[in-house]
Every structure is written in C-alpha cells, then in structure tokens.
VOGU-3710 file (C-alpha; in Angstrom, 3 decimals, decimal comma):
1> mrtsklyapt> 197,472/-123,447/-76,083  199,631/-125,548/-73,845  200,177/-124,960/-70,140  203,913/-125,232/-70,472  203,685/-121,977/-72,621  200,842/-120,112/-70,693  201,813/-117,141/-68,538  199,602/-117,700/-65,498  201,810/-117,463/-62,371  199,666/-119,052/-59,606
11> lrqtpaeaev> 200,106/-118,451/-55,955  199,570/-120,925/-53,160  199,010/-118,416/-50,430  196,375/-115,541/-50,464  197,954/-112,102/-50,469  197,247/-110,102/-47,261  195,841/-107,131/-49,344  193,062/-109,110/-50,869  189,898/-108,714/-48,983  187,134/-110,291/-51,110
21> pshqlmlrag> 187,089/-113,742/-52,842  187,309/-112,282/-56,411  190,383/-110,274/-55,565  191,953/-113,271/-53,639  191,343/-115,634/-56,415  192,405/-113,455/-59,386  195,612/-112,875/-57,648  196,193/-116,541/-56,736  195,101/-117,889/-60,070  197,410/-115,661/-62,110
31> firkvaggvy> 194,707/-113,362/-63,651  195,861/-110,024/-62,347  198,776/-108,134/-60,815  198,760/-104,920/-58,877  200,563/-101,952/-60,267  199,363/-99,245/-57,841  196,302/-98,836/-55,660  193,191/-99,570/-57,789  195,401/-100,134/-60,960  196,016/-103,708/-62,300
41> tylplawrtl> 197,667/-105,499/-65,016  195,532/-108,007/-66,706  197,356/-111,320/-67,385  196,373/-113,566/-70,412  193,860/-115,700/-68,516  191,974/-112,527/-67,452  192,284/-111,068/-70,871  190,695/-114,168/-72,456  187,697/-113,896/-70,075  187,490/-110,167/-70,723
51> rkieqiiree> 187,401/-110,733/-74,520  184,690/-113,295/-74,131  182,473/-110,886/-72,216  183,195/-108,161/-74,591  182,227/-110,326/-77,579  178,958/-111,197/-75,977  178,317/-107,589/-75,450  179,157/-106,767/-79,041  176,866/-109,390/-80,415  173,934/-108,327/-78,425
61> meakdgqela> 174,533/-104,609/-78,925  174,711/-105,288/-82,733  171,548/-107,208/-82,587  169,926/-103,827/-81,391  171,685/-101,904/-84,245  174,345/-100,541/-82,054  177,514/-99,181/-83,838  180,900/-99,407/-82,092  183,288/-96,520/-82,104  186,228/-95,241/-79,891
71> lpivqpaelw> 186,006/-92,001/-78,051  189,086/-90,293/-76,623  190,044/-90,929/-72,941  191,547/-87,473/-72,671  188,726/-84,935/-72,645  188,826/-81,233/-72,817  187,424/-79,315/-69,914  185,350/-76,847/-72,065  182,902/-79,620/-73,032  182,325/-80,420/-69,288
81> ketgrwevfg> 181,997/-76,750/-68,330  179,252/-76,474/-70,958  177,121/-79,093/-68,930  178,257/-77,624/-65,755  179,629/-80,985/-64,553  183,383/-79,695/-64,515  182,602/-77,983/-61,142  180,284/-80,503/-59,753  181,617/-83,969/-60,567  183,835/-84,136/-57,643
91> eemfrlvdrh> 187,141/-85,172/-56,484  186,698/-88,601/-58,362  187,758/-86,920/-61,697  191,404/-87,175/-62,807  192,167/-83,629/-63,879  195,278/-82,530/-65,747  196,640/-79,446/-67,498  198,818/-79,775/-70,704  201,942/-77,695/-71,539  199,651/-74,948/-72,927
101> nrefclgpth> 197,819/-74,662/-69,634  194,520/-76,192/-70,968  192,538/-78,186/-68,686  191,620/-81,737/-69,451  190,385/-84,846/-67,645  190,781/-88,746/-67,939  187,291/-89,752/-68,870  185,154/-91,125/-66,101  182,208/-91,184/-68,534  181,553/-89,881/-72,122
111> eeiitdlvrn> 178,182/-88,138/-72,159  179,732/-84,737/-73,008  182,061/-86,107/-75,775  179,478/-88,332/-77,486  176,982/-85,487/-77,442  179,424/-82,994/-78,989  180,161/-85,610/-81,734  176,459/-85,994/-82,608  175,474/-82,334/-82,407  178,033/-81,531/-85,179
121> evrsykqlpl> 176,845/-84,356/-87,524  173,099/-85,083/-86,871  170,810/-82,468/-88,452  167,576/-84,340/-89,252  165,033/-86,658/-87,882  165,878/-88,840/-90,830  169,279/-89,717/-89,151  167,511/-90,982/-86,069  167,330/-93,139/-84,056  171,044/-93,684/-83,416
131> llyqiqnkyr> 172,716/-95,960/-81,076  176,528/-95,650/-80,629  178,693/-97,536/-78,091  182,296/-98,178/-77,121  184,317/-100,473/-74,949  187,325/-98,702/-73,444  189,087/-97,732/-70,151  187,430/-95,380/-67,705  189,166/-93,502/-64,852  187,953/-92,420/-61,569
141> deirprfglm> 190,210/-91,235/-58,634  188,616/-93,325/-55,859  189,335/-92,057/-52,366  189,922/-95,649/-51,350  190,262/-98,135/-54,087  189,517/-101,627/-52,736  188,225/-105,074/-53,519  190,540/-105,552/-56,515  188,600/-104,887/-59,661  185,399/-103,978/-57,825
151> rgrefimkda> 186,397/-100,524/-57,111  189,439/-99,509/-59,076  190,898/-96,181/-60,473  191,171/-97,706/-63,926  188,488/-100,158/-65,245  187,018/-101,321/-68,546  183,489/-100,248/-69,485  181,065/-100,520/-72,262  179,044/-97,354/-72,509  176,353/-96,787/-75,266
161> ysfdkdeagl> 174,419/-93,731/-76,010  170,940/-93,449/-77,797  169,692/-90,577/-79,710  165,931/-90,264/-80,598  163,538/-87,774/-81,878  160,840/-88,258/-79,192  159,970/-89,797/-75,909  158,404/-92,809/-77,653  161,615/-93,435/-79,386  163,579/-93,181/-76,096
171> dksykdmyda> 161,120/-95,746/-74,683  162,024/-98,174/-77,308  165,659/-97,659/-77,115  165,512/-98,079/-73,344  163,595/-101,222/-73,650  165,989/-102,577/-76,429  169,026/-101,898/-74,112  167,145/-103,398/-71,066  166,473/-106,588/-73,166  170,053/-106,572/-74,446
181> ytnifnrcgl> 171,605/-106,414/-70,941  169,186/-109,237/-70,030  170,582/-111,319/-72,723  174,211/-110,347/-72,022  174,168/-111,420/-68,319  172,161/-114,387/-69,012  174,796/-115,496/-71,660  177,484/-114,653/-69,247  175,882/-117,337/-66,911  175,235/-114,998/-64,045
191> tfrpveadgg> 172,238/-114,829/-61,610  171,143/-111,183/-61,544  168,265/-108,815/-60,930  167,452/-105,549/-62,762  166,479/-103,194/-60,064  165,125/-99,562/-59,908  168,096/-97,295/-59,032  169,378/-93,762/-58,496  170,739/-91,654/-61,258  173,723/-90,432/-59,229
201> aignatthef> 176,299/-88,196/-61,022  174,967/-89,075/-64,550  171,572/-87,269/-63,864  168,256/-87,596/-62,271  166,919/-90,121/-64,690  164,753/-93,199/-65,118  167,267/-95,924/-64,435  167,582/-99,542/-63,658  170,769/-101,197/-62,370  171,615/-104,850/-63,318
211> tvlaetgesd> 172,932/-106,472/-60,080  174,726/-109,742/-59,590  173,562/-111,311/-56,411  176,500/-112,118/-54,229  177,076/-112,176/-50,438  180,022/-109,846/-50,761  178,113/-107,245/-52,751  178,240/-103,544/-51,878  174,705/-102,790/-52,888  171,649/-103,654/-50,659
221> ivycekcdya> 168,879/-104,881/-52,834  165,230/-105,151/-51,781  162,821/-107,310/-53,574  159,170/-108,490/-53,186  158,228/-112,246/-53,582  154,665/-111,348/-54,057  155,093/-109,056/-57,146  158,046/-108,227/-59,375  159,298/-105,176/-57,453  163,015/-104,960/-57,031
231> anaekselkp> 165,214/-101,772/-56,215  168,545/-100,596/-54,868  167,671/-99,886/-51,073  168,976/-96,299/-51,833  166,239/-95,856/-54,469  163,328/-97,494/-52,897  160,519/-95,246/-52,138  158,501/-95,543/-48,934  155,095/-94,413/-47,791  154,832/-92,683/-44,412
241> ivvpaeeelp> 153,902/-95,104/-41,518  150,779/-93,759/-39,947  150,050/-94,599/-36,327  146,833/-94,253/-34,314  146,021/-90,750/-33,241  146,598/-89,586/-29,638  145,572/-86,732/-27,506  148,222/-84,101/-28,035  150,046/-83,527/-24,589  151,930/-80,261/-23,768
251> lekvntpgtk> 155,473/-79,926/-24,896  157,659/-80,678/-21,871  161,401/-80,118/-21,563  163,185/-82,650/-19,384  166,716/-83,211/-18,108  168,470/-86,107/-19,839  172,068/-86,009/-18,720  174,617/-87,838/-20,918  172,255/-89,255/-23,274  173,675/-88,504/-26,704
261> tieavaefln> 172,407/-91,581/-28,670  168,853/-92,486/-29,386  169,175/-95,719/-27,543  170,366/-93,879/-24,335  167,542/-91,473/-24,578  164,913/-94,193/-24,981  166,338/-96,214/-22,027  166,570/-93,116/-19,764  163,043/-91,903/-20,420  161,695/-95,624/-20,747
271> tpieknikav> 160,094/-94,948/-24,019  159,932/-97,309/-26,968  162,706/-96,368/-29,613  160,021/-95,816/-32,306  158,554/-92,950/-30,112  161,923/-91,204/-30,438  163,155/-88,911/-33,167  166,718/-89,370/-34,415  168,800/-86,491/-35,794  171,710/-87,015/-38,429
281> ifqnekdqvi> 173,399/-83,699/-39,208  175,319/-83,148/-42,477  177,136/-80,359/-44,368  177,026/-80,012/-48,169  179,679/-78,905/-50,496  178,856/-75,208/-49,755  179,258/-75,977/-45,963  175,373/-75,449/-45,480  174,137/-77,490/-42,591  171,549/-80,036/-43,493
291> cafvrgdhev> 169,581/-81,423/-40,531  167,744/-84,679/-41,157  165,198/-86,259/-38,804  163,768/-89,761/-38,904  162,062/-92,143/-36,459  164,372/-93,628/-33,753  164,434/-97,115/-35,323  165,012/-95,838/-38,842  168,107/-94,743/-40,717  168,604/-91,671/-42,986
301> ndvklqnitg> 169,108/-92,440/-46,640  171,990/-90,254/-47,787  171,042/-90,469/-51,439  167,448/-89,459/-50,990  168,632/-86,653/-48,799  170,958/-85,436/-51,522  168,352/-85,527/-54,099  165,867/-83,716/-52,131  168,340/-80,890/-51,147  170,175/-80,778/-54,322
311> aitlkmaees> 173,444/-81,357/-52,460  176,315/-82,641/-54,556  178,175/-84,131/-51,711  177,381/-84,731/-48,075  179,675/-85,125/-45,101  179,048/-85,417/-41,380  178,650/-81,879/-39,791  181,456/-80,378/-37,813  180,497/-79,512/-34,140  181,096/-75,821/-34,817
321> airaiggvpg> 178,789/-75,775/-37,692  176,066/-77,370/-35,652  176,505/-74,959/-32,806  176,366/-72,028/-35,347  172,796/-72,919/-36,229  171,609/-73,181/-32,585  172,148/-76,773/-32,224  173,768/-79,020/-29,783  175,355/-82,402/-30,860  173,439/-85,325/-29,314
331> fmspiglskd> 170,387/-83,218/-28,364  168,966/-82,024/-31,799  165,473/-81,234/-33,044  163,907/-78,736/-35,481  162,550/-76,830/-32,637  164,273/-73,457/-32,306  167,096/-74,004/-34,959  168,322/-71,203/-37,026  166,740/-70,412/-40,447  170,144/-70,868/-41,756
341> aivvvdatvm> 169,862/-74,648/-41,408  168,125/-76,786/-44,070  165,860/-79,006/-42,099  164,327/-82,121/-43,605  161,987/-84,228/-41,778  160,840/-87,893/-42,805  157,163/-88,197/-43,590  156,865/-90,900/-41,001  158,084/-88,522/-38,314  155,467/-86,090/-39,372
351> emhnavcgan> 152,801/-88,700/-38,407  154,166/-89,265/-34,821  152,377/-88,254/-31,676  153,811/-87,128/-28,244  157,350/-88,222/-29,325  160,807/-87,478/-27,753  163,252/-85,164/-29,585  166,264/-83,097/-28,585  165,689/-79,542/-27,119  168,815/-77,975/-28,770
361> eedchyknan> 170,221/-77,632/-25,230  172,848/-79,595/-23,393  171,447/-82,656/-21,556  167,884/-81,789/-22,367  165,164/-83,423/-24,516  161,530/-82,504/-25,195  158,748/-85,037/-24,292  155,344/-84,827/-26,075  156,701/-83,255/-29,329  153,971/-83,497/-32,043
371> pkrdfgdviv> 156,002/-82,465/-35,197  152,961/-80,993/-37,190  152,298/-78,659/-34,187  155,793/-78,140/-33,042  158,392/-78,277/-35,831  157,317/-75,246/-37,888  158,364/-74,673/-41,503  160,386/-77,758/-42,528  160,994/-79,814/-45,587  158,938/-83,001/-45,263
381> adirliaegd> 160,137/-85,983/-47,554  160,807/-89,560/-47,708  164,361/-89,775/-46,464  164,480/-93,015/-44,804  166,334/-96,104/-45,725  164,118/-99,196/-46,445  164,659/-102,210/-44,280  163,669/-105,841/-44,430  160,003/-106,309/-43,671  158,965/-102,885/-44,789
391> pcphcgapvk> 155,970/-102,870/-47,006  156,527/-103,227/-50,738  155,838/-99,887/-52,368  154,025/-101,686/-55,171  151,868/-104,240/-53,398  152,336/-103,836/-49,534  153,776/-107,223/-48,865  157,012/-107,362/-46,623  159,990/-106,929/-48,790  163,165/-108,999/-48,324
401> mthgievgqv> 166,830/-107,947/-48,821  169,850/-109,302/-50,266  173,216/-108,096/-51,400  174,386/-107,538/-54,940  177,238/-106,189/-57,207  176,054/-103,617/-59,778  177,534/-104,685/-63,224  175,313/-102,641/-65,571  173,072/-99,521/-65,529  170,533/-98,228/-68,192
411> fklgikyska> 169,384/-94,435/-67,995  166,764/-92,393/-69,616  168,676/-89,035/-69,880  166,035/-87,108/-71,798  167,386/-83,689/-72,835  169,810/-83,128/-69,899  172,936/-83,051/-72,076  171,539/-82,268/-75,502  169,981/-79,126/-74,221  173,176/-78,074/-72,342
421> lgatfldeng> 175,342/-78,680/-75,368  172,908/-77,403/-78,158  172,373/-80,717/-79,786  169,450/-80,297/-81,864  167,638/-81,650/-85,094  164,988/-80,590/-87,295  161,762/-82,676/-86,934  159,152/-83,572/-89,666  157,930/-80,007/-89,573  161,217/-78,326/-89,821
431> kekplimgcy> 161,237/-77,335/-86,111  164,407/-77,370/-84,204  164,299/-79,803/-81,127  166,837/-81,154/-78,650  167,835/-84,801/-79,229  166,155/-87,113/-76,650  169,037/-89,328/-75,106  169,682/-92,422/-73,194  172,933/-93,789/-71,689  173,739/-97,433/-70,972
441> gigvsrtmaa> 176,890/-98,841/-69,146  178,226/-102,218/-68,329  181,400/-102,633/-66,258  183,344/-105,215/-68,081  186,137/-105,797/-65,690  183,527/-105,713/-62,810  181,445/-108,337/-64,473  184,403/-110,572/-64,486  185,022/-109,958/-60,856  181,282/-110,355/-60,016
451> aieqfhddng> 181,119/-113,714/-61,725  183,836/-114,989/-59,314  182,177/-113,524/-56,349  179,087/-115,471/-57,456  180,800/-118,690/-58,456  183,601/-119,960/-56,378  184,330/-122,399/-53,465  187,285/-123,284/-51,286  189,269/-124,620/-54,145  189,150/-121,703/-56,361
461> iiwpasiapf> 187,056/-120,158/-59,186  184,012/-121,868/-60,950  183,526/-120,191/-64,288  180,346/-120,288/-66,412  181,632/-122,001/-69,635  180,623/-118,987/-71,728  183,270/-116,672/-70,088  185,959/-119,105/-68,838  189,470/-118,410/-70,011  189,403/-122,032/-71,525
471> evvivpinak> 186,328/-124,312/-71,437  188,288/-127,458/-70,912  191,623/-128,564/-69,716  193,250/-131,844/-70,581  195,349/-133,327/-67,851  197,662/-136,331/-68,426  198,448/-137,846/-65,265  202,165/-138,262/-66,436  203,201/-136,132/-69,311  206,379/-138,065/-69,519
481> deaqmqiaek> 204,338/-141,095/-70,549  204,154/-141,301/-74,428  200,967/-143,343/-74,513  199,137/-140,767/-72,201  200,509/-137,839/-74,223  199,259/-139,507/-77,533  195,748/-139,650/-76,203  196,088/-136,270/-74,774  197,128/-134,881/-78,147  194,253/-136,589/-80,040
491> lyadmknvgi> 191,724/-135,222/-77,505  193,245/-131,778/-77,900  192,780/-131,906/-81,761  189,410/-133,413/-81,491  188,214/-130,605/-79,135  189,663/-127,914/-81,414  188,067/-129,546/-84,346  184,601/-129,204/-82,815  185,187/-125,784/-81,637  185,832/-126,229/-78,020
501> dvllddrkdr> 188,228/-123,590/-76,361  190,725/-126,154/-74,914  194,104/-126,117/-72,962  196,417/-129,036/-72,889  198,400/-129,267/-69,496  201,525/-130,813/-70,847  203,713/-129,820/-67,785  205,887/-132,476/-66,238  204,688/-131,634/-62,693  202,961/-134,108/-60,453
511> agvkfkdadl> 199,294/-134,656/-61,182  198,149/-133,139/-57,874  199,683/-129,796/-58,705  197,934/-129,842/-62,057  194,558/-130,749/-60,453  194,972/-127,962/-57,910  195,656/-125,407/-60,597  192,675/-126,620/-62,604  190,388/-126,079/-59,685  191,892/-122,809/-58,751
521> igypvritvs> 191,690/-121,393/-62,277  188,097/-122,811/-62,687  188,134/-124,513/-65,988  184,476/-125,845/-66,342  185,525/-129,331/-67,519  188,702/-131,261/-66,658  189,634/-134,276/-68,767  192,109/-136,702/-67,168  194,155/-139,153/-69,147  194,820/-141,891/-66,651
531> pklldaneve> 196,891/-145,025/-67,131  194,091/-146,996/-65,299  191,694/-146,139/-68,144  194,001/-146,374/-71,201  193,345/-150,289/-71,527  189,640/-149,537/-72,006  190,430/-146,491/-74,248  188,622/-144,200/-71,901  189,329/-141,025/-70,048  187,637/-139,285/-67,100
541> ikvrrdgats> 185,580/-136,199/-67,342  185,079/-134,042/-64,239  182,683/-131,090/-64,163  184,123/-128,191/-61,992  180,834/-126,890/-60,790  179,391/-130,028/-58,981  182,374/-132,406/-59,002  180,469/-135,061/-60,980  182,714/-137,505/-62,879  182,207/-139,937/-65,745
551> nvkvddcaqt> 184,310/-142,147/-67,901  183,866/-142,035/-71,805  185,444/-143,547/-74,793  188,255/-141,498/-76,201  186,501/-141,207/-79,533  183,174/-139,967/-77,985  184,803/-137,468/-75,643  184,875/-134,279/-77,786  181,138/-134,538/-78,723  180,164/-135,540/-75,105
561> vkdmlknl> 181,972/-132,454/-73,804  180,539/-130,268/-76,333  177,057/-131,230/-75,334  178,071/-130,870/-71,602  179,251/-127,280/-72,098  175,852/-126,147/-73,274  174,611/-126,497/-69,623  177,697/-125,188/-67,913
//
C-alpha cells in the first residue's frame, strides 16, 4: 500500500463533538466518520486494525476448539418471549414489526438464537462439549450514545457460547475462555485486569470482566496489592463495619429546618457525618418505591440494590411517590414508612448506635436512632459502593481504585437459557437434562478504542504493533528525488519479503506533513530516507512509542525492524 492511494482523510483540528482521546484521534487520523449518533463508518485504517484484532481472536478461539458461525442480526420476538427477556430487556432493544405484523428485534446479544439452534440439533452427551462463536454487529439503542466507539448504537462483537453436560464441563469451558481472553488481550498489547463483575441483563451468573486500564475508563476498578483480588466497584462485596457498642439512648425528635442534605444535617447537629444515616429513594419499573439507607459517608450501589430487590430498572423517585409512602424528601428514614415501600438498609447501618436519621416529617430528624431497635422489619443487605481504602473482601488490606474500560466478559450461565427454551440432552444413563451453558463476549470495536485510550500522546495514537493498521511507514524526505525513492522502494520490497505490514508514503508533500501524519496515525515504526544519510547507505529508524532513533544500513533495515517489532 502507498499513501498516495490510501483513503485516510486526516484532520488538523479536533471536532467539537469528540469528548475522549479515542474519539478525537480516530476522527482526526481518518479512522472513522460519523453517520448518526452512535453509528460510524469504519474507514480503511480502522478496518485493518479491526481485522487484526479479529484474527487474534479467531486464532485463540480455535486453539480452544471454538467453531465460528454467523447468527442472524434480525431475531424473532417469540424466542425472547420464551426466556421472558422480551418484556424485561429494556428500552435499549431495537424493536421492529415486519409487513406481516410480526415482532422482531435487532440483536443486542444472541443467547436465545444460539440456544434455539442447539436445542434442535444436539441430542446426546456424545455431542458435547460444544463451543460456537461469531464476530458480527450488535445493536443497542443507547439513550445517550457518546465517546465515539466506546458507547454506540452499532458495534462489533465476538460472542461465544459453550454447551456442556455438567458443572465440571462448564468449569473447564469457563477456564478455557478465561485463558483465551488473557492471551487475546496480551497479544493485542494491552494492559488489563480480569475483575469480578455483575451479570447485568445477561443473567445473575459467575462472571469476570476484562478491563483495559485507562484514565478515561467508565468503570471503577478496585484491586488489592496484597492479594490478587480485583473487581468492578459495582460487584465488590463488603462486610459490615462494626463500631464499638454504646449505651442506647432514647429516640428523640429534633427540629432541623432546611437541612435536606446529609452534610447540612451533620453540620446543624454538630455530629460526625458517619453518625448520620443517608436515604436515597428510587422507583422500579413497576413504580414501586425502593428506599435505600446507607451511612452518611457512604454511597448506594445501584447494581447491588437492583439485584437484591429484583428490579429491572431504577430511577430516582418522584416527590409524589415518596409522600404516598409517608415520606418527606430530605427527611427520610425507615421509621414510620408505609408497608408499601420496599426498605433496604445497608448492613453497616444496622451496626450503628445513637445515630441521626430523618423523621419523615418536614424539617425534623431523629437523634439516637438505633437501627436494630427502631427500624422494624426491613431488608438488610450489602448495598454500599466500595471506596478506596475499604478493607479487601479477601484479605482485609486497604483496596486501591483505578479506572478501566470493559472490553470483554465471561459468564457462567448454567441452565438459565437452556431450561427456559427446553434445550436438553440425554446423559450416559439416558436421562434428559438441560444443557449447561457459558457465554463469552469481546467488544471488537471497543477494544480498538480502548487501545487508543491507553496508548496515545499529544501527537496522536501509539499503536501496539500487533494491531496497528500498518506496522511500518517508510517516509522519503523528498518523493520527487529519484535516489531517495529508489531506496524507499527497495526498503518497501525488503519489508514485504520478510512479512512486515508496511506502507510507503510516496506523497509529494513536505516532510513535516508526512511526519505529523505518521505520528497522528500511530505507526509503530517510521523509517526516514534522508539525503543526509544516503552517502553512507543508511536510513533512520524511529520508534513511535518512545521516540528512540537509530541509523542502520539499508541492507540490514528489514531484519532490524522485524526484530524490533517483536517488542512493540
């Protein structure tokens, strides 16, 4: 490939719509163009990188006996209704009706389709284990598409599904995929962590997320440096904080005018914030009011709360709904609420003594609330969000936090879908049993964006060599100079002969323009053919990642670069 023929329209200015580095740089470097909110065209440079990521995935999947197929994007509602997910998946699902008034969706995921396929074909334990995968577009109607390819309406995914005869088989399939994912992201050159995670809409399953560490990541990751614990902050389980016992004082109602925040109450009553109880009030998809109570210095973990209450969605409660259960916004506690409310109290709150909480009365709070004595029949659970410095759930050492971008996830589904869809097999004794399933996804387009988030600088992208659109770019200072072009053409041929993915920048533009484009696009190695070095029959090699330069003989260049790329 020669740059004069490459369709890669670069931009000198950052488009105003682009918020994060990957979005900015993919637009500027000519990788993508926006069609609509959350929908993009992949230009040739992006497509080359995506194909390289996909090839790595295919090689690692096939090393674990995965077989590739292609499932339909348009899926009939009937299958989703069999599992109950048509009603509960939510507004992210693109739904459509055909000319015969039959309901369909654009596939956000493929558990129903793959399970239907296998239930019609697999009859015996002798056909198991089975691992099927595909790489294709997925569709989700994001309420607010943003961050370019990080959160779009159309995106490329690899999804795999395992079918086993028993839990031991699932354990092996899960480990195989965990190991395969580790290999995939290592080969992509990424710095990542596998972390314990929440099953979300796929199902309440054993699951790990593979998270690329990046400052702009949407996920909060907690990890322990003393042991190997790592988890998504939404998933991390916490033990209750037990404080020294106190003599229980009588419950006392006090006037607290205008104190609608936990900070205002603590200041007004001159109490430590950790002696106050915070209320956060939600409504679920049925408009039931869910009241969550945590210690004043803690935050409610929405995901844990959803799992505990069985809510499909949560939204902040409307004032009319709060008052309907006997509550007053800003002055809430479990004391005196209607039985129509679902009341969930964090386990740490139940260990508090003589605390401050709302009195469910305008401008009033209770002092000396003792939850075990005063809160009555409530749901007690771990519903708080972990914070840096909290004790590690495994070893007790203080945890640390970082940001990450989820690029892959592995699930143990068990019989959730096979039972709902009647996907069974006959075991060694002729007994009918449901297939044991696992599900394993990688965001292919998201992985490309995550790599840029992790590897970039002020000048542009810094690609790991394994997924760069081209590994090497050859830049003659003056493409009009015949001597320089002869060397450039020789290098181009030599590189191709040793298997290097190389681009020759044969444009007649100034050298500065070509250098800027090379840095912006992020080719791992740049070879400069300079008139200053021609007499010595040398060229300059520059490594994009650290800027290191060296001069080498033309005849040695191809092998030198091939060796360098192994570490880039």
